[in-house]
DSSP file (Angstrom, degrees, kcal/mol; ACC not computed):
  #  RESIDUE AA STRUCTURE BP1 BP2  ACC     N-H-->O    O-->H-N    N-H-->O    O-->H-N    TCO  KAPPA ALPHA  PHI   PSI    X-CA   Y-CA   Z-CA
    1    1 A M    >>        0   0    0      0, 0.0     4,-0.8     0, 0.0     3,-0.7   0.000 360.0 360.0 360.0 -25.8  -11.5   14.9  -16.7
    2    2 A A  G >4  +     0   0    0      1,-0.3     3,-0.7     2,-0.2     4,-0.3   0.876 360.0  56.3 -58.3 -36.7  -10.6   18.2  -15.0
    3    3 A K  G >4 S+     0   0    0      1,-0.2     3,-1.8     2,-0.2    -1,-0.3   0.837  94.0  68.3 -65.1 -32.5   -9.6   16.3  -11.8
    4    4 A E  G X4 S+     0   0    0     -3,-0.7     3,-0.8     1,-0.3    -1,-0.2   0.859  97.6  51.9 -56.3 -37.1   -7.1   14.2  -13.8
    5    5 A S  G << S+     0   0    0     -4,-0.8    -1,-0.3    -3,-0.7    -2,-0.2   0.596 100.9  64.0 -78.6  -8.1   -4.9   17.2  -14.3
    6    6 A K  G <   +     0   0    0     -3,-1.8    -1,-0.2    -4,-0.3    -2,-0.1  -0.036  67.1 149.1-105.5  32.6   -4.9   18.0  -10.6
    7    7 A A    <   -     0   0    0     -3,-0.8   132,-0.0     1,-0.1    -3,-0.0  -0.436  50.2-113.8 -64.4 136.5   -3.1   14.8   -9.5
    8    8 A P        -     0   0    0      0, 0.0     2,-0.8     0, 0.0    -1,-0.1  -0.306  11.6-132.6 -72.1 155.7   -1.0   15.6   -6.4
    9    9 A V        +     0   0    0      4,-0.1     2,-0.1   126,-0.0   126,-0.1  -0.881  42.4 168.1-107.5  95.8    2.8   15.5   -6.3
   10   10 A T     >  -     0   0    0     -2,-0.8     4,-2.4   124,-0.3     5,-0.2  -0.435  54.7 -96.7-101.6 175.2    3.4   13.5   -3.2
   11   11 A A  H  > S+     0   0    0      1,-0.2     4,-2.3     2,-0.2     5,-0.1   0.863 127.2  54.5 -59.0 -35.4    6.6   11.9   -1.8
   12   12 A A  H  > S+     0   0    0    122,-0.3     4,-2.7     2,-0.2    -1,-0.2   0.932 107.7  47.9 -63.1 -47.3    5.3    8.7   -3.4
   13   13 A V  H  > S+     0   0    0    121,-0.5     4,-2.5     1,-0.2    -2,-0.2   0.888 111.5  50.6 -62.1 -40.0    5.0   10.3   -6.8
   14   14 A R  H  X S+     0   0    0     -4,-2.4     4,-2.6     2,-0.2    -1,-0.2   0.914 111.2  48.8 -65.1 -41.5    8.4   11.8   -6.5
   15   15 A A  H  X S+     0   0    0     -4,-2.3     4,-1.8     2,-0.2    -2,-0.2   0.911 112.5  47.9 -63.7 -43.1    9.9    8.3   -5.6
   16   16 A L  H  <>S+     0   0    0     -4,-2.7     5,-2.7     2,-0.2    -2,-0.2   0.918 114.0  46.5 -63.1 -44.3    8.1    6.7   -8.5
   17   17 A R  H ><5S+     0   0    0     -4,-2.5     3,-1.5     1,-0.2    -2,-0.2   0.916 110.4  53.0 -65.6 -42.6    9.3    9.4  -10.9
   18   18 A A  H 3<5S+     0   0    0     -4,-2.6    -1,-0.2     1,-0.3    -2,-0.2   0.862 111.8  45.6 -60.9 -35.8   12.9    9.2   -9.6
   19   19 A A  T 3<5S-     0   0    0     -4,-1.8    -1,-0.3    -5,-0.2    -2,-0.2   0.397 111.8-124.0 -87.0   2.6   12.9    5.5  -10.2
   20   20 A Q  T < 5 +     0   0    0     -3,-1.5    -3,-0.2     1,-0.2    -2,-0.1   0.876  52.0 162.4  55.2  42.5   11.4    6.0  -13.6
   21   21 A V      < -     0   0    0     -5,-2.7     2,-0.2    -6,-0.1    -1,-0.2  -0.825  37.6-127.5 -92.1 122.2    8.5    3.7  -12.8
   22   22 A P        +     0   0    0      0, 0.0   122,-0.5     0, 0.0     2,-0.3  -0.515  42.4 154.6 -72.1 135.6    5.5    4.1  -15.2
   23   23 A F        -     0   0    0     -2,-0.2     2,-0.4   120,-0.1   120,-0.2  -0.976  34.7-133.0-154.0 162.1    2.2    4.8  -13.5
   24   24 A A  E     -A  142   0A   0    118,-2.0   118,-2.9    -2,-0.3     2,-0.2  -0.965  26.4-118.3-121.8 138.7   -1.2    6.4  -14.1
   25   25 A D  E     -A  141   0A   0     -2,-0.4     2,-0.4   116,-0.2   116,-0.2  -0.543  26.6-173.3 -73.3 138.1   -3.0    8.7  -11.7
   26   26 A R  E     -A  140   0A   0    114,-2.4   114,-3.0    -2,-0.2     2,-0.3  -0.852   5.1-175.0-137.1  98.5   -6.4    7.5  -10.5
   27   27 A L  E     +A  139   0A   0     -2,-0.4     2,-0.3   112,-0.2   112,-0.2  -0.689   8.6 167.3 -93.1 145.6   -8.3   10.1   -8.4
   28   28 A Y        -     0   0    0    110,-2.3     2,-0.8    -2,-0.3    11,-0.1  -0.954  46.6 -83.8-150.3 166.6  -11.6    9.3   -6.7
   29   29 A A        -     0   0    0     -2,-0.3     2,-0.2     9,-0.1   109,-0.1  -0.662  50.4-139.8 -77.5 108.9  -13.9   10.7   -4.1
   30   30 A Y        -     0   0    0     -2,-0.8     2,-0.4   107,-0.2   107,-0.0  -0.462  15.2-162.6 -73.2 139.0  -12.4    9.6   -0.7
   31   31 A E    >   -     0   0    0     -2,-0.2     3,-2.5     4,-0.2     4,-0.4  -0.994  29.3-107.5-122.8 127.7  -14.8    8.5    2.0
   32   32 A E  T 3  S-     0   0    0     -2,-0.4    73,-0.1     1,-0.3     0, 0.0  -0.258 103.7  -0.9 -51.9 129.5  -13.7    8.3    5.6
   33   33 A K  T 3  S+     0   0    0      1,-0.1    -1,-0.3     5,-0.0    72,-0.0   0.659  98.0 121.7  59.3  19.8  -13.3    4.6    6.7
   34   34 A G    X>  +     0   0    0     -3,-2.5     4,-1.0     1,-0.1     3,-0.7   0.783  45.9 178.3 -80.1 -28.7  -14.5    3.5    3.2
   35   35 A G  H 3>  -     0   0    0     -4,-0.4     4,-1.6     1,-0.2     3,-0.5  -0.127  56.0 -28.9  63.1-155.0  -11.3    1.6    2.4
   36   36 A T  H 3> S+     0   0    0      1,-0.2     4,-2.6    34,-0.2     5,-0.3   0.710 130.1  68.6 -72.9 -20.2  -10.7   -0.3   -0.7
   37   37 A A  H <> S+     0   0    0     -3,-0.7     4,-1.7     2,-0.2    -1,-0.2   0.920 105.2  42.3 -64.1 -41.0  -14.4   -1.0   -1.3
   38   38 A V  H  X S+     0   0    0     -4,-1.0     4,-3.1    -3,-0.5     5,-0.3   0.936 114.8  48.5 -71.1 -47.5  -14.9    2.7   -2.0
   39   39 A S  H  X S+     0   0    0     -4,-1.6     4,-2.2     1,-0.2     6,-0.2   0.915 113.3  47.5 -61.7 -41.5  -11.9    3.2   -4.1
   40   40 A S  H  X>S+     0   0    0     -4,-2.6     5,-2.0     2,-0.2     4,-1.2   0.914 114.5  47.1 -66.4 -39.8  -12.6    0.1   -6.2
   41   41 A R  H  <5S+     0   0    0     -4,-1.7     3,-0.3    -5,-0.3    -2,-0.2   0.942 113.9  46.6 -62.2 -48.5  -16.3    1.2   -6.6
   42   42 A E  H  <5S+     0   0    0     -4,-3.1    -2,-0.2     1,-0.2    -1,-0.2   0.850 119.1  40.1 -65.1 -35.8  -15.3    4.8   -7.5
   43   43 A L  H  <5S-     0   0    0     -4,-2.2    -1,-0.2    -5,-0.3    -2,-0.2   0.568 106.3-124.9 -91.4  -9.4  -12.7    3.7  -10.0
   44   44 A G  T  <5 +     0   0    0     -4,-1.2     2,-0.3    -3,-0.3    -3,-0.2   0.878  66.7 127.5  69.8  36.6  -14.7    0.8  -11.5
   45   45 A V      < -     0   0    0     -5,-2.0    -1,-0.2    -6,-0.2     2,-0.2  -0.838  69.3 -88.1-123.4 161.8  -12.0   -1.8  -10.8
   46   46 A D    >>  -     0   0    0     -2,-0.3     3,-1.8     1,-0.1     4,-0.5  -0.497  30.3-134.9 -68.9 132.8  -12.0   -5.1   -9.0
   47   47 A E  G >4 S+     0   0    0      1,-0.3     3,-0.9    -2,-0.2    23,-0.9   0.780 103.7  67.4 -60.7 -25.9  -11.3   -4.7   -5.2
   48   48 A H  G 34 S+     0   0    0      1,-0.2    -1,-0.3    22,-0.2    22,-0.1   0.783  98.9  50.9 -63.7 -26.6   -8.8   -7.6   -5.5
   49   49 A A  G <4 S+     0   0    0     -3,-1.8    82,-2.3    20,-0.1     2,-0.6   0.541  88.7  92.7 -90.2  -9.0   -6.6   -5.4   -7.7
   50   50 A V  E <<  -b  131   0A   0     -3,-0.9    20,-2.2    -4,-0.5     2,-0.6  -0.779  69.7-152.2 -84.6 120.8   -6.6   -2.6   -5.2
   51   51 A V  E     -bC 132  69A   0     80,-2.7    82,-0.7    -2,-0.6     2,-0.3  -0.834   3.3-148.8-101.8 120.9   -3.6   -3.1   -2.9
   52   52 A K  E     - C   0  68A   0     16,-2.9    16,-2.0    -2,-0.6     2,-0.7  -0.661   7.0-139.3 -89.7 146.5   -3.8   -1.7    0.6
   53   53 A T  E     - C   0  67A   0     54,-0.3     2,-0.4    -2,-0.3    14,-0.2  -0.909  23.1-172.3-105.6 111.7   -0.7   -0.5    2.4
   54   54 A L  E     - C   0  66A   0     12,-2.9    12,-2.9    -2,-0.7     2,-0.6  -0.885  14.7-149.2-111.3 133.8   -0.8   -1.6    6.1
   55   55 A I  E     + C   0  65A   0     -2,-0.4    36,-2.6    10,-0.2     2,-0.2  -0.894  30.1 164.2-103.8 119.9    1.8   -0.4    8.6
   56   56 A M  E     -DC  90  64A   0      8,-2.9     8,-2.6    -2,-0.6     2,-0.3  -0.710  20.6-150.2-125.8 174.4    2.4   -3.0   11.3
   57   57 A E  E     -DC  89  63A   0     32,-2.6    32,-2.5     6,-0.3     2,-0.1  -0.991  12.7-125.0-147.2 155.1    5.0   -3.7   14.0
   58   58 A D  E >   -D   88   0A   0      4,-1.8     3,-2.2    -2,-0.3    30,-0.2  -0.258  48.1 -84.3 -88.0-176.6    6.5   -6.6   15.7
   59   59 A E  T 3  S+     0   0    0     28,-0.9    29,-0.1     1,-0.3    -1,-0.1   0.740 131.1  55.3 -62.5 -22.3    6.7   -7.2   19.5
   60   60 A A  T 3  S-     0   0    0     27,-0.2    -1,-0.3     2,-0.1     0, 0.0   0.301 120.3-110.0 -91.9   9.1    9.8   -5.1   19.6
   61   61 A K    <   +     0   0    0     -3,-2.2    -2,-0.1     1,-0.3    30,-0.0   0.681  66.0 153.2  69.7  20.8    7.9   -2.2   17.9
   62   62 A N        -     0   0    0      1,-0.0    -4,-1.8    54,-0.0    -1,-0.3  -0.721  39.7-133.2 -78.7 123.4    9.9   -2.6   14.7
   63   63 A P  E     +C   57   0A   0      0, 0.0     2,-0.3     0, 0.0    -6,-0.3  -0.406  28.5 174.2 -81.8 154.8    7.7   -1.3   11.9
   64   64 A L  E     -C   56   0A   0     -8,-2.6    -8,-2.9    52,-0.2     2,-0.4  -0.981  27.5-122.5-151.3 158.9    7.0   -3.0    8.6
   65   65 A I  E     -Ce  55 118A   0     52,-2.9    54,-3.1    -2,-0.3     2,-0.5  -0.872  20.3-165.0-104.5 135.1    4.8   -2.5    5.6
   66   66 A V  E     -Ce  54 119A   0    -12,-2.9   -12,-2.9    -2,-0.4     2,-0.6  -0.986   4.5-158.4-120.8 125.6    2.4   -5.2    4.4
   67   67 A L  E     +Ce  53 120A   0     52,-3.0    54,-2.3    -2,-0.5     2,-0.3  -0.917  23.7 168.4-106.6 121.4    0.9   -5.0    1.0
   68   68 A M  E     -C   52   0A   0    -16,-2.0   -16,-2.9    -2,-0.6     6,-0.1  -0.946  41.5 -91.6-136.7 149.1   -2.4   -7.0    0.7
   69   69 A H  E >   -C   51   0A   0     -2,-0.3     3,-1.6   -18,-0.2   -18,-0.2  -0.282  39.6-121.4 -53.8 143.2   -5.3   -7.4   -1.8
   70   70 A G  T 3  S+     0   0    0    -20,-2.2   -34,-0.2   -23,-0.9   -22,-0.2   0.791 110.7  49.9 -62.1 -28.2   -8.1   -5.0   -0.9
   71   71 A D  T 3  S+     0   0    0    -24,-0.3     2,-0.3   -21,-0.2    -1,-0.3   0.210 104.9  69.8 -97.3  16.2  -10.6   -7.8   -0.4
   72   72 A R    <   -     0   0    0     -3,-1.6     2,-0.3   -24,-0.1    -4,-0.1  -0.865  68.3-137.5-128.0 163.1   -8.4   -9.9    1.9
   73   73 A Q        -     0   0    0     -2,-0.3    88,-2.4    86,-0.0     2,-0.5  -0.758  24.3-111.2-113.4 165.2   -7.1   -9.6    5.4
   74   74 A V  B     -H  160   0B   0     -2,-0.3     2,-1.1    86,-0.2    86,-0.2  -0.833  16.0-138.7 -97.2 130.0   -3.7  -10.3    6.8
   75   75 A S     >  -     0   0    0     84,-2.9     4,-2.5    -2,-0.5     5,-0.2  -0.788  19.1-171.0 -82.3 101.6   -3.2  -13.3    9.2
   76   76 A T  H  > S+     0   0    0     -2,-1.1     4,-2.6     1,-0.2    -1,-0.2   0.837  83.7  56.6 -64.7 -32.1   -0.9  -11.6   11.7
   77   77 A K  H  > S+     0   0    0      2,-0.2     4,-1.9     1,-0.2    -1,-0.2   0.926 110.7  42.2 -65.6 -45.1   -0.2  -14.9   13.3
   78   78 A E  H  > S+     0   0    0      2,-0.2     4,-2.7     1,-0.2    -2,-0.2   0.888 113.4  53.3 -68.8 -39.3    1.0  -16.5   10.0
   79   79 A L  H  X S+     0   0    0     -4,-2.5     4,-2.5     2,-0.2    -2,-0.2   0.935 108.7  49.5 -62.6 -45.4    3.0  -13.3    9.1
   80   80 A A  H  X>S+     0   0    0     -4,-2.6     5,-2.4     1,-0.2     4,-1.0   0.918 111.8  49.1 -58.7 -43.1    4.8  -13.5   12.5
   81   81 A R  H ><5S+     0   0    0     -4,-1.9     3,-0.6     1,-0.2    -2,-0.2   0.935 111.7  48.6 -62.8 -46.6    5.6  -17.2   11.9
   82   82 A V  H 3<5S+     0   0    0     -4,-2.7    -1,-0.2     1,-0.2    -2,-0.2   0.875 115.8  44.1 -61.5 -38.9    6.9  -16.5    8.4
   83   83 A L  H 3<5S-     0   0    0     -4,-2.5    -1,-0.2    -5,-0.2    -2,-0.2   0.556 110.7-121.0 -86.6  -6.7    9.1  -13.6    9.7
   84   84 A G  T <<5 +     0   0    0     -4,-1.0     2,-0.3    -3,-0.6    -3,-0.2   0.851  69.2 124.3  73.1  33.9   10.3  -15.5   12.7
   85   85 A V      < -     0   0    0     -5,-2.4    -1,-0.3    -6,-0.2     3,-0.1  -0.803  68.3-118.5-120.5 166.6    9.0  -13.1   15.3
   86   86 A K  S    S-     0   0    0     -2,-0.3     2,-0.3     1,-0.2    -6,-0.1   0.918  86.9  -4.1 -71.2 -44.0    6.7  -13.6   18.3
   87   87 A A        -     0   0    0     -7,-0.1   -28,-0.9    -8,-0.1     2,-0.4  -0.995  50.0-158.4-153.0 152.2    3.9  -11.2   17.2
   88   88 A I  E     +D   58   0A   0     -2,-0.3   -30,-0.2   -30,-0.2    -8,-0.1  -0.997  20.9 169.6-129.6 136.0    2.8   -8.8   14.6
   89   89 A S  E     -D   57   0A   0    -32,-2.5   -32,-2.6    -2,-0.4     2,-0.1  -0.986  38.5 -95.0-143.9 154.0    0.1   -6.2   15.1
   90   90 A P  E     -D   56   0A   0      0, 0.0   -34,-0.3     0, 0.0     2,-0.1  -0.396  41.9-119.9 -66.8 144.8   -1.2   -3.1   13.3
   91   91 A C        -     0   0    0    -36,-2.6   -36,-0.1     1,-0.1   -34,-0.0  -0.435  31.2-101.1 -76.1 157.9    0.3    0.2   14.3
   92   92 A T     >  -     0   0    0     -2,-0.1     4,-2.9     1,-0.1     5,-0.2  -0.435  37.4-106.6 -69.1 157.1   -2.0    3.0   15.7
   93   93 A P  H  > S+     0   0    0      0, 0.0     4,-2.3     0, 0.0     5,-0.2   0.884 122.1  50.7 -53.5 -39.7   -2.8    5.6   13.1
   94   94 A E  H  > S+     0   0    0      2,-0.2     4,-2.1     1,-0.2     5,-0.1   0.915 112.2  45.4 -66.4 -42.9   -0.5    8.1   14.9
   95   95 A T  H  > S+     0   0    0      2,-0.2     4,-2.3     1,-0.2     5,-0.2   0.909 111.9  51.9 -66.5 -42.4    2.4    5.6   14.9
   96   96 A A  H  X S+     0   0    0     -4,-2.9     4,-2.4     1,-0.2     6,-0.4   0.916 111.1  48.0 -60.0 -43.6    1.8    4.7   11.3
   97   97 A Q  H  X S+     0   0    0     -4,-2.3     4,-2.9    -5,-0.2    -1,-0.2   0.892 109.2  52.9 -64.5 -40.2    1.9    8.4   10.3
   98   98 A R  H  < S+     0   0    0     -4,-2.1    -1,-0.2     1,-0.2    -2,-0.2   0.889 114.1  43.1 -63.5 -39.5    5.1    9.0   12.3
   99   99 A H  H  < S+     0   0    0     -4,-2.3    15,-1.2    -5,-0.1    -2,-0.2   0.888 128.5  25.8 -71.4 -39.3    6.8    6.0   10.5
  100  100 A T  H  < S-     0   0    0     -4,-2.4    13,-1.7     2,-0.2    -3,-0.2   0.771  89.4-129.2 -99.9 -29.4    5.6    6.9    7.0
  101  101 A G  S  < S+     0   0    0     -4,-2.9     2,-0.3     1,-0.3    -4,-0.1   0.468  74.6 110.4  87.7   1.5    4.8   10.6    6.9
  102  102 A Y  S    S-     0   0    0     -6,-0.4    -1,-0.3    -5,-0.1     2,-0.2  -0.821  72.0-115.9-112.1 149.4    1.4    9.8    5.4
  103  103 A L    >   -     0   0    0     -2,-0.3     3,-2.5    32,-0.2     2,-0.1  -0.582  45.4 -96.2 -74.6 143.3   -2.1   10.1    6.9
  104  104 A V  T 3  S+     0   0    0      1,-0.3    -1,-0.1    -2,-0.2    33,-0.1  -0.413 118.4  37.5 -60.1 136.6   -3.9    6.8    7.4
  105  105 A G  T 3  S+     0   0    0    -52,-0.2    33,-0.5    -2,-0.1    -1,-0.3   0.171 118.6  54.5  98.7 -14.2   -6.1    6.4    4.3
  106  106 A G  S <  S+     0   0    0     -3,-2.5     2,-0.4    31,-0.2    -3,-0.2   0.051  74.4 139.2-134.6  23.7   -3.4    8.0    2.2
  107  107 A T        -     0   0    0    -54,-0.2   -54,-0.3    -5,-0.2    26,-0.3  -0.603  28.0-173.4 -80.0 124.9   -0.5    5.7    3.1
  108  108 A S        -     0   0    0     -2,-0.4    26,-0.1     2,-0.2    -6,-0.1  -0.878  29.1-139.6-112.6 147.1    1.8    4.7    0.2
  109  109 A P  S    S+     0   0    0      0, 0.0     3,-0.5     0, 0.0     2,-0.4   0.628  86.0  81.1 -76.1 -11.6    4.6    2.2    0.4
  110  110 A F  S    S+     0   0    0     23,-0.3    -2,-0.2     1,-0.2   -97,-0.1  -0.753  97.9   8.8 -96.7 138.9    6.6    4.6   -1.8
  111  111 A G  S    S+     0   0    0     -2,-0.4    -1,-0.2   -99,-0.2   -99,-0.1   0.824  81.7 174.6  70.2  32.1    8.5    7.6   -0.5
  112  112 A T        -     0   0    0     -3,-0.5   -11,-0.2     1,-0.1   -12,-0.2  -0.324  44.0-113.7 -71.1 157.0    8.0    6.8    3.2
  113  113 A R  S    S+     0   0    0    -13,-1.7     2,-0.4   -16,-0.1   -13,-0.2   0.886 101.8  20.7 -56.9 -43.2    9.6    9.0    5.8
  114  114 A R  S    S-     0   0    0    -15,-1.2     2,-0.3     0, 0.0    -1,-0.1  -0.953  90.5-104.9-129.4 151.4   11.8    6.0    6.9
  115  115 A R        +     0   0    0     -2,-0.4    -2,-0.0    -4,-0.1   -15,-0.0  -0.559  44.7 176.6 -74.1 131.5   12.8    2.9    5.1
  116  116 A M        -     0   0    0     -2,-0.3   -52,-0.2   -54,-0.0     2,-0.1  -0.945  36.9 -94.1-133.6 153.9   11.0   -0.2    6.4
  117  117 A P        -     0   0    0      0, 0.0   -52,-2.9     0, 0.0     2,-0.4  -0.418  41.8-145.7 -64.3 146.5   10.9   -3.8    5.4
  118  118 A V  E     -e   65   0A   0     35,-0.3    37,-3.1    34,-0.2     2,-0.5  -0.959  11.9-164.6-119.9 131.8    8.0   -4.6    3.0
  119  119 A C  E     -ef  66 155A   0    -54,-3.1   -52,-3.0    -2,-0.4     2,-0.5  -0.969  10.5-166.1-113.1 130.8    6.0   -7.8    2.8
  120  120 A L  E     -ef  67 156A   0     35,-2.6    37,-2.5    -2,-0.5     2,-0.5  -0.967  27.4-119.7-120.9 126.2    4.0   -8.4   -0.3
  121  121 A E  E >   - f   0 157A   0    -54,-2.3     3,-2.3    -2,-0.5     4,-0.3  -0.514  29.7-139.3 -62.0 116.3    1.2  -11.0   -0.7
  122  122 A E  G >  S+     0   0    0     35,-2.9     3,-1.6    -2,-0.5     4,-0.2   0.723  94.6  69.0 -59.8 -25.8    2.7  -13.0   -3.5
  123  123 A T  G >  S+     0   0    0     34,-0.3     3,-1.4     1,-0.3    -1,-0.3   0.656  82.4  76.2 -68.6 -12.7   -0.6  -13.5   -5.4
  124  124 A I  G X  S+     0   0    0     -3,-2.3     3,-1.4     1,-0.3    -1,-0.3   0.815  85.5  63.9 -63.1 -28.8   -0.5   -9.7   -6.1
  125  125 A L  G <  S+     0   0    0     -3,-1.6    -1,-0.3    -4,-0.3    -2,-0.2   0.625  88.8  68.2 -71.6 -11.5    2.1  -10.6   -8.7
  126  126 A D  G <  S+     0   0    0     -3,-1.4    -1,-0.3    -4,-0.2    -2,-0.2   0.642  84.2  91.5 -77.7 -14.2   -0.5  -12.6  -10.6
  127  127 A L  S <  S-     0   0    0     -3,-1.4     3,-0.1    -4,-0.3    -3,-0.0  -0.583  71.1-144.7 -84.3 141.6   -2.4   -9.4  -11.4
  128  128 A P  S    S+     0   0    0      0, 0.0     2,-0.3     0, 0.0    -1,-0.1   0.855  86.5  12.2 -72.5 -32.7   -1.7   -7.5  -14.7
  129  129 A R        -     0   0    0     15,-0.2     2,-0.3    16,-0.1    15,-0.2  -0.988  68.3-159.2-141.9 146.8   -2.2   -4.1  -13.0
  130  130 A I  E     - G   0 143A   0     13,-3.1    13,-2.4    -2,-0.3     2,-0.5  -0.900  11.8-143.7-124.5 159.7   -2.5   -2.9   -9.4
  131  131 A Y  E     +bG  50 142A   0    -82,-2.3   -80,-2.7    -2,-0.3     2,-0.3  -0.982  31.5 169.9-122.2 113.9   -4.0    0.2   -7.9
  132  132 A I  E     -bG  51 141A   0      9,-2.4     9,-3.3    -2,-0.5   -80,-0.1  -0.935  41.8 -82.5-132.6 149.8   -2.0    1.3   -4.9
  133  133 A N  E     - G   0 140A   0    -82,-0.7   -23,-0.3    -2,-0.3     7,-0.3  -0.185  28.2-157.0 -59.3 137.1   -2.1    4.5   -2.8
  134  134 A G  E     -     0   0A   0      5,-2.6  -121,-0.5     2,-0.4  -122,-0.3   0.207  58.3 -83.3 -98.8  12.7   -0.2    7.4   -4.2
  135  135 A G  E    S+     0   0A   0      4,-0.3     2,-0.3     1,-0.2   -32,-0.2   0.603 103.8  74.5 100.6  12.7    0.3    9.2   -0.9
  136  136 A K  E >  S- G   0 139A   0      3,-0.6     3,-1.5   -31,-0.1    -2,-0.4  -0.987  86.8 -96.3-153.0 144.9   -2.9   11.1   -0.5
  137  137 A R  T 3  S+     0   0    0     -2,-0.3  -107,-0.2     1,-0.3   -31,-0.2  -0.415 112.5  21.4 -60.3 131.0   -6.5   10.2    0.4
  138  138 A G  T 3  S+     0   0    0    -33,-0.5  -110,-2.3     1,-0.1     2,-0.4   0.659 104.8 102.2  85.8  15.5   -8.5    9.8   -2.7
  139  139 A Y  E <   +AG  27 136A   0     -3,-1.5    -5,-2.6  -112,-0.2    -3,-0.6  -0.934  39.6 168.7-142.2 113.9   -5.5    9.1   -4.9
  140  140 A L  E     -AG  26 133A   0   -114,-3.0  -114,-2.4    -2,-0.4     2,-0.4  -0.821  24.1-138.4-114.4 158.5   -4.3    5.8   -6.2
  141  141 A V  E     -AG  25 132A   0     -9,-3.3    -9,-2.4    -2,-0.3     2,-0.5  -0.968  12.6-141.6-116.0 137.3   -1.6    5.0   -8.8
  142  142 A E  E     +AG  24 131A   0   -118,-2.9  -118,-2.0    -2,-0.4     2,-0.3  -0.833  39.5 143.0 -96.2 130.3   -2.1    2.3  -11.4
  143  143 A M  E     - G   0 130A   0    -13,-2.4   -13,-3.1    -2,-0.5  -120,-0.1  -0.947  55.7 -81.8-155.7 173.8    1.0    0.3  -12.2
  144  144 A D    >>  -     0   0    0   -122,-0.5     3,-1.3    -2,-0.3     4,-1.2  -0.730  37.4-135.9 -80.7 129.5    2.5   -3.0  -13.0
  145  145 A P  H 3> S+     0   0    0      0, 0.0     4,-1.7     0, 0.0    -1,-0.1   0.797 103.1  62.9 -61.1 -26.9    3.0   -5.0   -9.8
  146  146 A R  H 3> S+     0   0    0      1,-0.2     4,-2.0     2,-0.2     5,-0.1   0.805  98.8  55.2 -68.4 -27.4    6.4   -6.1  -11.0
  147  147 A D  H <> S+     0   0    0     -3,-1.3     4,-1.9     2,-0.2    -1,-0.2   0.888 105.2  52.7 -68.9 -37.5    7.5   -2.4  -11.0
  148  148 A A  H  X S+     0   0    0     -4,-1.2     4,-2.7     1,-0.2     5,-0.3   0.896 108.0  51.0 -63.1 -38.8    6.5   -2.2   -7.4
  149  149 A V  H  X S+     0   0    0     -4,-1.7     4,-2.5     1,-0.2    -1,-0.2   0.914 107.8  52.9 -63.7 -43.7    8.6   -5.2   -6.6
  150  150 A K  H  < S+     0   0    0     -4,-2.0    -1,-0.2     1,-0.2    -2,-0.2   0.890 116.6  38.9 -59.6 -39.4   11.6   -3.6   -8.3
  151  151 A L  H  < S+     0   0    0     -4,-1.9    -2,-0.2     1,-0.1    -1,-0.2   0.863 125.3  34.3 -81.6 -36.1   11.3   -0.5   -6.3
  152  152 A L  H  < S-     0   0    0     -4,-2.7   -34,-0.2    -5,-0.2    -3,-0.2   0.666  82.1-149.7 -95.7 -19.0   10.3   -2.0   -2.9
  153  153 A D     <  -     0   0    0     -4,-2.5   -35,-0.3    -5,-0.3    -3,-0.1   0.939  33.5-171.6  46.9  57.2   12.3   -5.2   -2.9
  154  154 A P        -     0   0    0      0, 0.0     2,-0.5     0, 0.0   -35,-0.2  -0.274  30.2-112.7 -81.4 163.2    9.7   -6.9   -0.7
  155  155 A T  E     -f  119   0A   0    -37,-3.1   -35,-2.6    -2,-0.0     2,-0.4  -0.836  37.0-130.5 -85.1 126.8    9.6  -10.2    1.0
  156  156 A L  E     +f  120   0A   0     -2,-0.5     2,-0.3   -37,-0.2   -35,-0.2  -0.681  36.1 172.4 -84.3 131.5    7.0  -12.3   -0.7
  157  157 A V  E     -f  121   0A   0    -37,-2.5   -35,-2.9    -2,-0.4     2,-0.4  -0.886  36.0-142.7-133.5 162.3    4.5  -13.9    1.7
  158  158 A R        +     0   0    0     -2,-0.3   -37,-0.1   -37,-0.2    -2,-0.0  -0.828  53.0 127.6-125.0  91.1    1.3  -15.9    1.6
  159  159 A V        +     0   0    0     -2,-0.4   -84,-2.9   -86,-0.0     2,-0.2   0.141  28.8 131.7-131.5  16.8   -0.6  -14.6    4.6
  160  160 A A  B      H   74   0B   0    -86,-0.2   -86,-0.2     1,-0.1   -88,-0.0  -0.487 360.0 360.0 -77.2 141.9   -4.0  -13.7    3.2
  161  161 A I              0   0    0    -88,-2.4   -87,-0.2    -2,-0.2    -1,-0.1   0.288 360.0 360.0-132.1 360.0   -7.2  -14.8    4.8
């Protein structure tokens, strides 16, 4: 319980508080390259409810955020088709950090350095609660997915594989 009181105050937390979005801090032991499998195991939640924040770009290097279930992958081909662009690819960790201000593994869609379009896998809205990065490695915030939609105004997509 001591860790609970040491939740970080990140740009994401400040953005959530400013928007008066209710959320709960969920700290866990971060493991390098562990991904959502580790966070779901450590927090005792279904990996499907852990939402990963992916920073991608189109062929013109325009960045975007993709929010996807932890246990699914993004079909970049389908996403490009839905968005009407030639190609979508993941950003390098350095490029993702430059766009968001967050280290990879601690990337939150909230409070990013620059505003970017957000695509949200629409089945995430079927979940009662989601666990999404709070802007630091080893730190997720638990919230209602509809609150994330209100704050991010995402394009809803079906691109999970």
